[in-house]
N, C-alpha and C positions, 0 to 999 in steps of 0.2 A: 268694202272688203273685196278681196280678189277671189271670191268664190264663184263657181259656175252657177248659172241660174237653176232653180229647182221649181217643180210644180208646187203651187201654193197648197198647203195642207190645212184642213179645217180643224182647229184645236177642239172644237166641240164634237168632233166625230167619235163614235164608239171605238174603243181600243186605243185611243191616244195615250201615250205613256204618262203615267202618273208619277212624277218625281217628288221626293219628299223634301229635299233641301240641297242647297249649294252655298258654300261659304264665300266663294269669289267667282265673279264672272270675268274671265280673262279676254280682253279684246284682242282678236287675233287676225292675222292675214296668212292664209295658207297654213294654219295650224300653229303659227308662231307669233308672239307679240311683236309689233313693230318697234324700232328704236324709240326710246322714250323722248329723245330730243327732237325727232322729226315725224315719227309715225302718228297717224290719227285715223285709225280704222273705224272709229265710232264717234264721229263729231258730236259735240254736246247737243246741238240743235236736233240732230237725227235721233239721239237717244231720247230726248224729251218728247219728240213727236211720236215716238213709238211706245213709250212706257208711261206717259202721263195719263191717268184715268180721265175719262170724260165726266167731269163732276156734274154736269147738267143732265146727262143721260148715261148712267153706268153701263147700260146694255149696249151702248154704241161705242164702247172702248175698242182700241185697236186689238188685233189678234194677238200681238205680242203681250200687251197688257193683260188680256184675258188669260193667256197661257201662264204668265207669271202669277197672277192672282189666284188661279184655281189649282195650279200644280205645285207651287212652292209654299205660299202662305195665304191666309184668308184674305188679306188685302195687300195692295201694292205698297201701302205705307209701311207695313211690317217688313216686307221684302227689303225696302230701302234702308232698313237699319243696318244691313250688311252689304248690300250691293247697290250699284248705281254708277253715275258718271264720275269715276275716280281717276286719279293719276297714280301710276305705280312708280316705285323708287328703285326696284332692283334693276341692275344693269345687264345681267345675263342669267340664263337658266339652262338646265339640262332637261330636255323633254324629248321623248317620253322616258319615264324612269326605267322602262324595260331594258334600256341600254346600259345601266349601271349595275355592276356585280353586287354592290352593297344593298340594293333595293330588293324588297320582298317580291317584287314583280319581275325580277331580272329573267330574261330569256336569252340564253347564249346564241340561239338561232334567230334572234329578232332581226327583222329587215324593215327599215323605215319605209312607210308608205304614206301616201296622201291620207289625211284624216277623213274618216267617214263623216259626211255632212249630216247634220241633224235636220231641224225643221225650220222652214223659212216662213216668216210672218211679214206682212206688209201693211202699211196704212191703206185706208180705203181708196185713196187716189193713186196708189202704187208709187208714190213719190219716195218713200223710205222703206227699207227692208231690214230685218234682223234675223240672224241665224242662232239656233241653240244647238250646241254639241256637248256630249258628255265628256268631262275631263277627268274627274276623280270623285271618290266618295268622301264625305265629311260627316262628322257627328252633328246631330241636330240639337241645338240648345234653345228651348222655348222661352226661358226666363233668364236673359243674359244679365250677369253682374259684371259691370265694366271692370276690366283689368284682371279679375279673378276667375271668370268663366273661361275655360280654355277649350277651343275648338280643335279637335284632332283630325288631321287630314292624312289619309294613306291610300294610295301613294301621293306624295307631295313632290312635284318637280323641284329639285334643289335650286335655290335662287341666290345669286351673288350680288353683293353690294361692293362696288369697285373702290379700290384704294384711290384717294385723292378727291372723292366726292364728299359733299357735305351731307351728313346723315343724322337724323334724330334717333336716339336710342333711349329706352327706359330700362332701368335695372330694378328687379324685384328684391324683396327683402332677403330672399334665399340666394341672391347673387346671379340668378338667371337674367340674361340680357335679351331684349327684344328690339328689333329694328322696325321702324315704320315702313310697312310694305306698300300700303296704298291708302289714299285719303281722298275725301270729297274735295273737289275743286271749288264747289259752291255750296253754301249751307242750304239744305233742302227746305228749311223753314223761312229763312230771311232773304235768301237770294244773294247774300254777300259772299265775296271770296273768302277762303279760309286761311290764306297766307298773305302777308303784306305784298301788295303789288301783283298778286297772282292772277291767273286767267285760266280759261278752259282750253286755250290753244296748246298744241304740243310744245314741249320744252321743259327744261329743268328750271325750277323756281330758285332764283337767287336768294330769296328770303325764306327758305323752307324752315329755318329754325323758329320763325315766328309762329309756326303751327302750334307750338307749345302754348302760346298765349291764347289761342283759340280753343284748343282741345282739352287741356289739362284743367279741369274744373273742380267742382265740389268733392266728388269722390276721390279724385287724384290727391287733392290736398289732405283728405282724411287718411288715405293710405300712406302718404308721404310722412305725415306727422306721427302716425301710430306705429307704422311698420318699417319706416326707413327707406321707402322707395325713392329713387332719384331719377332725374331726366337730364340727359346730356346731348348736346348737338354740336358737331364739329366735323373736321376733315379727317376721314379715315386714314390711318397709317398703313393698314394692310387690307386686302380683300376680306370681306366678312361673308360667311355663308349661312343660310338657313336651310336645314334639311339635307346637307351633303352626306353626313355620316350614316344616316338610316333611311333617307327618302321618306321620312315621316315629318309632318309639320305640326307644330303647336302654335296656335294663333290666339291672340287677345284682341279685344275690341275696346277702344277708348270711348269717352263720353260723347264724342262727335262722330262715331262710327268709323274712325280710322282703324285699319287693321295692322297688327304688329306680329311679326314672326320671330320665334325663338332662335337666337343665334347659336351655332355650334361653338361651344366654348365661350370665349369673350372677344370683344372688339376693342381695338386700341385707336387712339386719336393722335394725329400729328399736331393739331391745334383745336382748341375748344372755343366755340363762339358763345354758347349758352349752357349754363349748368344750374340745375335746380335741386337743392338738397332739402331735407326735411326742415 
């Protein structure tokens, strides 16, 4: 990441901020996510080196892992139900929300500045480093029910899914549509990739529609059969936005910890590659 160096802070020190929860960790360079096709500000190997617990000696975990485990959730495994080495699918976003009149945080006198850097953590050999910065608040859900537990995020930087891109979308029984916002590139239990031919390297996955085969499991089939949920993956006919109208986000989590954001209105497809009905 293109952050200036900071003095290393001890997460065990008194007065270290105790954060309750965070729904999404956005990998960023100078406060902005890099292009999804080329940017890689948190390579997979770096993330694993920093965040994987030391199973042989938990007291010897990295500072980053210690911070995550003690400030977000009781164990790193619980944290990884929502966060981790994911790829994002949105193509553009408006950040910060203070710049948009429709946002509750709108400030007409707002002047964009460099983000305040948070806390720097490193592996013991100083080979890898990770920063934590505050982005926004989100509701804390302790017992997640896949697809039906909704995480509310306010402010939520509006995110755009570009016309012409292939996009997985699920439609709830009430007609609300949700776009796949981010997904694990590698299954955290099996180590297998989550889309056909996928990888942890930067770039848009050609077979992103195959994510349905991986993620839509037992609970999805139950919802689909009983309540009429459906899944569609195809090429978008128009840009689709999450959070543009209100700068508030409603997120769902699937059975494999992929995150879906509610689309403003509906999304239309030029062509459909996969469609799963009840």
